C-alpha positions as CSV (number, residue, x, y, z in Angstrom):
1,M,125.0,37.0,-67.6
2,A,123.3,33.8,-69.2
3,P,120.5,33.3,-70.2
4,N,117.4,32.6,-67.9
5,T,116.5,28.7,-69.2
6,D,113.9,27.8,-66.8
7,S,111.0,29.4,-68.7
8,L,109.0,28.4,-71.1
9,L,108.6,31.4,-72.8
10,P,110.0,32.5,-76.1
11,D,113.0,35.5,-75.7
12,S,110.2,38.1,-77.9
13,L,107.4,37.5,-74.8
14,R,109.9,37.9,-72.2
15,K,111.6,41.2,-72.5
16,S,108.3,42.7,-73.7
17,Y,105.3,43.9,-70.7
18,A,103.0,44.6,-73.0
19,T,102.9,40.9,-75.5
20,Q,102.5,39.9,-72.8
21,L,100.3,42.0,-71.0
22,G,98.8,40.8,-74.3
23,V,99.3,37.2,-74.6
24,A,98.1,37.2,-70.6
25,L,94.3,39.5,-72.1
26,A,94.1,37.1,-75.1
27,L,94.7,34.4,-73.1
28,A,91.2,35.2,-70.4
29,I,89.4,36.0,-73.9
30,V,89.4,32.5,-75.1
31,L,88.7,30.9,-72.2
32,M,85.8,33.5,-71.2
33,V,84.8,33.3,-74.4
34,A,84.7,29.3,-73.6
35,F,83.5,29.5,-70.9
36,G,80.3,31.7,-71.8
37,L,80.1,29.1,-74.8
38,V,79.6,26.4,-72.3
39,V,77.0,28.0,-69.3
40,S,75.4,29.2,-73.2
41,S,74.9,26.1,-74.0
42,Q,73.3,24.5,-70.5
43,A,70.9,27.6,-70.6
44,S,70.2,26.6,-74.3
45,A,68.9,22.6,-73.2
46,T,67.6,23.7,-70.2
47,L,65.9,25.7,-71.7
48,N,64.7,22.7,-74.5
49,D,63.6,20.5,-71.6
50,D,61.4,23.4,-69.8
51,V,60.2,24.0,-73.1
52,E,59.1,20.4,-74.4
53,S,57.7,19.7,-70.2
54,D,55.8,23.1,-70.5
55,L,54.6,22.3,-74.1
56,T,53.7,18.3,-72.8
57,A,50.9,19.4,-70.0
58,L,49.7,21.9,-72.1
59,S,49.3,18.6,-74.9
60,E,47.7,17.1,-72.1
61,S,45.5,19.7,-70.3
62,Q,43.9,19.8,-73.7
63,S,43.8,16.7,-74.3
64,A,42.3,16.2,-71.5
65,Q,39.6,19.1,-72.2
66,L,38.8,17.6,-75.3
67,D,37.6,14.1,-74.4
68,S,35.7,15.6,-71.8
69,W,34.0,18.2,-74.0
70,L,33.4,14.3,-75.9
71,N,31.8,12.5,-73.6
72,N,29.8,15.2,-72.9
73,T,28.9,15.5,-76.3
74,Q,27.9,12.1,-76.5
75,R,26.2,12.0,-73.6
76,S,24.1,14.8,-75.1
77,V,23.7,13.4,-78.3
78,R,22.0,10.0,-76.4
79,S,20.0,11.9,-74.2
80,T,18.5,14.5,-77.1
81,S,18.1,11.0,-79.5
82,A,15.7,9.6,-77.1
83,N,13.0,12.4,-76.7
84,P,9.8,11.7,-77.6
85,A,10.0,14.6,-80.0
86,L,12.8,12.6,-82.4
87,Q,11.5,9.6,-81.4
88,D,8.2,8.9,-83.2
89,G,9.2,10.8,-87.3
90,R,7.2,14.1,-87.4
91,T,9.7,16.5,-88.8
92,A,7.2,19.7,-87.1
93,Q,8.2,18.6,-83.4
94,A,11.2,17.7,-84.6
95,D,12.7,20.9,-85.4
96,Q,10.7,22.8,-82.4
97,Y,12.1,20.4,-80.1
98,L,15.1,21.0,-82.0
99,Q,15.3,24.6,-82.5
100,G,14.4,25.1,-78.4
101,L,17.7,23.0,-77.0
102,V,20.2,26.1,-78.5
103,E,17.7,28.5,-77.5
104,R,17.3,27.2,-74.1
105,E,21.7,26.4,-74.5
106,E,21.0,23.3,-73.5
107,V,23.5,21.9,-76.3
108,P,27.4,21.7,-75.9
109,E,30.0,24.8,-75.9
110,N,31.1,24.9,-79.7
111,V,27.5,22.9,-81.5
112,A,27.0,24.7,-84.0
113,A,23.6,23.1,-84.6
114,V,21.3,20.1,-84.0
115,H,20.3,18.2,-86.8
116,Y,17.7,15.3,-87.4
117,L,18.4,13.3,-90.3
118,N,16.3,10.8,-91.4
119,T,19.0,7.6,-92.2
120,T,16.3,6.2,-95.7
121,S,17.1,9.6,-97.5
122,M,20.2,11.0,-95.9
123,T,18.1,14.6,-95.7
124,I,18.5,16.7,-93.2
125,E,14.9,16.5,-92.3
126,A,14.8,18.9,-89.3
127,S,17.5,21.4,-87.7
128,S,18.5,23.6,-85.3
129,N,19.8,26.3,-87.9
130,E,17.0,26.1,-90.6
131,D,20.3,26.2,-93.8
132,F,20.4,23.5,-93.1
133,V,17.1,21.9,-94.0
134,G,16.8,19.8,-97.0
135,V,20.4,19.2,-97.2
136,N,21.9,15.8,-98.1
137,P,25.3,15.2,-96.3
138,R,26.6,13.0,-99.2
139,E,25.7,15.5,-101.7
140,Q,28.0,17.7,-98.8
141,G,30.9,15.8,-98.8
142,A,30.3,14.9,-95.0
143,A,32.7,11.5,-94.2
144,F,29.8,10.3,-91.7
145,A,27.0,9.8,-95.1
146,E,28.7,8.7,-97.7
147,N,30.2,5.7,-95.5
148,P,27.0,5.6,-93.1
149,P,27.9,3.9,-88.6
150,E,26.8,0.8,-88.3
151,F,25.6,1.2,-84.2
152,D,25.3,-1.7,-82.0
153,S,22.9,-0.6,-79.7
154,P,20.8,2.4,-79.7
155,T,22.8,3.8,-77.5
156,D,25.6,4.3,-79.4
157,T,27.4,7.9,-81.4
158,Y,29.4,7.7,-83.8
159,V,32.4,11.2,-84.1
160,S,33.8,12.5,-87.0
161,E,36.7,13.0,-88.2
162,P,37.3,17.6,-88.9
163,F,35.6,17.3,-92.3
164,S,34.7,20.7,-94.7
165,V,31.6,20.9,-96.3
166,P,30.6,24.3,-98.7
167,L,27.7,25.1,-96.7
168,V,29.2,26.6,-94.2
169,D,33.2,28.4,-94.0
170,Y,33.9,26.2,-90.1
171,P,35.0,23.0,-89.9
172,I,32.3,20.5,-88.5
173,I,33.1,17.6,-86.7
174,A,29.6,14.9,-86.4
175,V,28.7,13.2,-83.6
């Protein structure tokens, strides 16, 4: 009988069913692994896109909340600074007014203290936190006191970068 030349398989594969089955199984495993890698790669890319989009949405939301808080704080600072209790330079009256603001919770959330700063001596003369009375912010390293801002009108506000001072153990933003 003439050898079968129609097959591309070598003789050793054509003669053994176990070898043919092993080769078929190996090919099936290689195809499944390749398919798994493709699916895994696509799932990873989709997950990365979802995470990036979630983080972007979260950062935009937090940015909007921070902007809102800052606008409310600036509005509160303008309103507070216009109060007659802070206009005539009487420290006792200013101190009483600042204490009342905090006690009545009339300050924005997360405000730790409200100060009455003498801009000539750069000393805090009244504060809702007695630990700050008599403190010179410049000596504490407060950026706004080391390089004081200039204002064009009485309603201007200044927002500092976050900074730390030795007197407290939390970061401060001066408005």
